[in-house]
Structure formats: C-alpha cells, structure tokens
C-alpha positions as CSV (number, residue, x, y, z in Angstrom):
1,M,12.3,10.6,-16.5
2,P,14.4,7.1,-16.8
3,E,13.4,3.5,-16.6
4,G,14.0,2.1,-13.7
5,K,13.6,-1.5,-12.5
6,L,10.8,-2.6,-9.4
7,G,12.2,-5.5,-7.4
8,T,14.3,-6.8,-4.4
9,E,17.2,-4.8,-6.1
10,A,15.4,-1.6,-5.4
11,D,14.1,-2.2,-1.9
12,N,17.0,-3.3,-0.5
13,F,19.2,-0.2,-2.0
14,A,15.7,1.7,0.0
15,L,16.9,-0.3,3.4
16,Q,20.6,0.9,2.6
17,I,18.9,4.4,2.6
18,Q,17.1,4.6,5.6
19,K,19.7,2.7,7.6
20,A,21.6,5.6,6.8
21,V,19.4,8.3,7.4
22,Q,18.7,6.3,11.3
23,H,15.1,5.9,10.4
24,D,14.6,3.9,13.3
25,K,15.4,6.8,15.4
26,Y,12.8,9.2,13.3
27,V,9.9,6.5,13.9
28,N,10.0,6.7,17.6
29,T,10.8,11.0,17.0
30,D,8.0,12.7,19.6
31,Y,8.4,16.1,18.0
32,I,9.9,17.7,14.9
33,Q,10.5,22.0,14.6
34,W,11.4,23.5,11.6
35,S,11.0,27.2,9.4
36,F,10.8,27.2,5.6
37,R,12.0,29.5,3.6
38,N,11.9,32.0,7.2
39,K,8.4,32.3,5.9
40,N,6.6,29.0,7.4
41,H,7.3,27.6,10.8
42,Y,6.2,24.4,11.7
43,L,5.8,22.6,15.9
44,W,4.4,18.6,14.6
45,D,3.8,16.9,17.3
46,K,4.7,13.1,15.5
47,K,2.9,10.9,18.1
48,S,-0.5,12.7,17.9
49,G,-0.6,13.9,14.4
50,K,-0.6,17.2,15.1
51,V,1.1,20.1,13.4
52,E,0.8,23.6,14.3
53,V,1.9,25.9,11.0
54,K,2.6,29.7,11.3
55,W,2.4,31.8,8.4
56,D,2.0,35.7,7.7
57,D,-0.6,36.4,10.4
58,Y,-2.3,33.1,10.8
59,K,-1.8,30.2,13.3
60,A,-3.2,26.5,12.0
61,N,-3.7,23.8,14.2
62,L,-4.2,20.9,12.0
63,D,-5.3,17.4,13.4
64,L,-3.9,15.2,10.2
65,Q,-6.1,12.4,11.8
66,N,-9.4,14.0,12.1
67,H,-9.7,17.1,9.7
68,S,-12.8,17.9,10.9
69,N,-10.8,18.9,14.4
70,S,-8.9,21.4,13.1
71,T,-8.6,24.9,13.7
72,I,-7.4,28.8,12.5
73,S,-7.0,31.8,13.5
74,Q,-5.1,35.5,12.5
75,N,-3.9,37.8,15.0
76,N,-5.0,35.6,17.3
77,K,-8.8,35.2,16.6
78,S,-10.3,32.1,15.6
79,I,-11.7,32.2,12.1
80,D,-15.1,30.4,11.6
81,N,-16.6,31.4,8.4
82,A,-16.1,30.8,4.7
83,E,-12.7,31.0,4.5
84,K,-11.7,28.6,6.7
85,D,-11.7,25.3,4.5
86,E,-9.8,27.5,2.1
87,L,-7.5,28.1,4.5
88,L,-6.7,24.9,6.1
89,E,-6.5,23.8,2.8
90,K,-3.7,26.3,2.3
91,A,-2.2,25.2,5.7
92,L,-2.0,21.5,5.1
93,S,-0.8,21.7,1.5
94,Y,2.4,23.9,3.2
95,F,2.8,20.9,5.7
96,N,2.7,18.5,3.2
97,N,5.2,20.5,0.8
98,D,7.5,21.7,2.9
99,S,7.8,18.3,5.4
100,F,8.7,16.0,2.2
101,W,12.4,18.8,2.6
102,I,12.9,17.6,6.0
103,V,11.6,13.9,6.2
104,A,11.0,12.4,2.4
105,P,14.2,9.9,2.5
106,H,12.0,8.6,5.6
107,K,9.0,8.2,2.8
108,L,10.6,5.7,0.9
109,F,7.8,2.4,2.0
110,D,5.2,4.5,2.4
111,T,1.8,3.5,1.2
112,G,1.0,3.7,-2.5
113,V,5.0,4.3,-3.4
114,T,6.7,2.2,-6.0
115,R,10.5,1.8,-6.0
116,K,12.8,1.2,-8.6
117,I,16.7,1.0,-9.1
118,V,18.3,2.8,-11.8
119,D,21.2,2.9,-13.6
120,L,23.3,6.2,-13.5
121,E,25.3,7.8,-16.3
122,N,28.2,8.2,-13.9
123,G,28.0,3.9,-13.4
124,S,26.7,4.3,-10.3
125,K,23.0,3.7,-8.7
126,G,19.7,5.7,-8.1
127,L,16.5,5.2,-6.6
128,L,13.5,6.3,-8.3
129,I,10.9,6.3,-5.9
130,T,7.3,7.3,-7.6
131,Y,4.1,8.6,-4.7
132,S,0.8,6.9,-6.8
133,S,-1.4,8.8,-3.0
134,G,-0.8,10.3,-0.6
135,G,0.1,14.3,0.3
136,T,-0.8,16.7,-2.1
137,T,0.2,15.8,-5.5
138,P,0.5,12.4,-6.1
139,G,2.4,10.7,-8.9
140,D,5.3,12.8,-8.0
141,S,8.8,10.5,-8.8
142,Y,12.5,11.8,-7.4
143,L,15.6,10.2,-8.7
144,W,17.4,9.6,-5.2
145,K,21.6,9.7,-5.7
146,V,23.6,8.8,-3.0
147,D,27.2,8.5,-1.4
148,T,29.6,5.4,-0.8
149,N,27.6,5.3,2.6
150,Y,24.4,5.0,1.2
151,L,23.4,9.2,2.4
152,P,21.7,11.2,-0.1
153,T,23.0,13.8,-1.8
154,S,20.4,15.2,-4.0
155,Y,17.5,14.2,-5.8
156,Q,16.0,14.9,-9.9
157,M,11.8,16.0,-9.8
158,W,9.3,15.1,-12.1
159,V,6.6,16.7,-9.7
160,S,3.6,18.7,-10.9
161,L,4.1,21.8,-9.6
162,L,6.7,22.6,-11.8
163,P,6.3,23.1,-15.6
164,F,9.3,20.8,-16.1
165,G,11.1,17.7,-14.9
166,G,14.3,16.5,-14.0
167,I,15.5,19.8,-11.8
168,E,17.7,18.4,-9.1
169,A,17.8,19.4,-5.8
170,S,21.0,19.0,-3.5
171,W,20.8,17.7,-0.2
172,G,23.5,18.8,2.4
173,N,24.8,19.8,6.0
174,W,22.7,16.4,7.8
175,T,22.9,16.8,11.5
176,T,22.5,14.4,14.4
177,T,19.6,15.8,15.8
178,E,18.0,15.1,20.1
179,S,16.1,12.0,18.8
180,G,19.0,10.0,16.9
181,A,16.7,10.4,13.4
182,Y,19.4,12.2,10.6
183,L,18.0,15.4,9.0
184,A,19.5,17.7,6.2
185,Q,19.9,21.6,6.6
186,E,20.2,22.6,3.2
187,H,18.9,22.2,-0.1
188,K,20.0,24.0,-3.5
189,A,17.9,23.7,-6.4
190,L,18.4,25.6,-9.6
191,G,21.1,27.3,-7.9
192,I,18.4,28.8,-5.3
193,G,19.1,28.0,-1.4
194,I,16.3,27.0,0.3
195,P,16.6,27.9,3.4
196,I,15.2,25.9,6.5
197,S,16.6,26.9,10.1
198,N,15.5,26.1,13.8
199,L,15.1,22.9,13.0
200,R,15.0,20.0,15.9
201,A,14.0,16.8,16.4
202,W,13.0,15.3,19.9
203,N,11.0,13.2,22.8
204,D,9.3,13.1,25.7
205,E,11.2,13.2,28.5
C-alpha cells in the first residue's frame, strides 16, 4: 500500500470528488434501491435508517439505528429462533458490502476516516482512504483514482476480505438519479464484472 500525506490537500481532493458526484444531492436523497450481482436486492430508506434486504427466500427488515427492531422472514414466515441473529448479521454484512459499491465516494468524511494524498506513477494524484471504524471490516483502505473532473474511475483495495492487496476495481457508467445524486452502475475487478441493476435514488414527493 502506498504512503500518503495527511492534510489540507487530501481534504480538498476529497471535497472535489464529492462535488463531482453531487454529494449534497446524495445527502438529501430519501430512498435508494438496487440489486447486487442479481442476487441481493435492497430498498434503503435513508431518512429513517431502515433497509429491506432480500436474498434467496429470505427477507430482512433492518433497523440500522436500533438493531433490536430488525426482523427476518423466510418464505414470508417470521423467524424468531436461534438462527435469527445469525441471519440478521448476514443481512447487515451484505448491506455494508453491497451498498459500499454504490455510495463509497459519498463516505470520504465518515467518522474514523483518514484521507491521504498519494503521488501516482503517471504523475497524477490519488486519494487514499482508510476506515478505522464502522462497517463490517474496519481497517480497509481504498486508493481512489479520478479523471480531470475528479470523477472516480477506479480504486485499488487493501481489504481484509481479499487474500492479497492492491486489486483495482473500475467505477463507470455514472448516472444522474432522480434525486440528483450521481451514482456508478458498473464495476469490474480482475476482468470480472460486478453487476448492479435496478438502481434508483429518489425523494419523497
């Protein structure tokens, strides 16, 4: 993982990225829905902090503010046995991972994040982000690369879920959603696509 430099330059770089992805519109977005790898399906009520997660024949209703209020069902039958907590943890882990592929450029100033400016080999600059807390895997780092308008084109990952670091994933097919937030719909890593479909972001009327 490259060395980076903390300070105003890194913070300003992050602000430019957030400007490029219409972060202010994202903050005011009420709902985001998407499918990840055509397997996990989400409806996120950002305003109330609740998420519906569907996979296989399970449906979880997560309360991100108060986990004790979360519920899960299988084939529309409520689960309230020893398996419940394990399944809810799985649903939360899915959400943390799969939402990151949607909203990562909007999480550059989250609590516990460090931002460092990095000199890239081609003479341009990159932004190294490290998450010391939050999510399912604190300690993960991402080196963002951007175009001349500061719109992300890819990041390299040093994450605990992967056996080796520095894998690069593209960020592309950016779209302006109904709420005005700018979100990426296409990713590719190691030549393999990471499909995102049914992506919408909108506000209450």
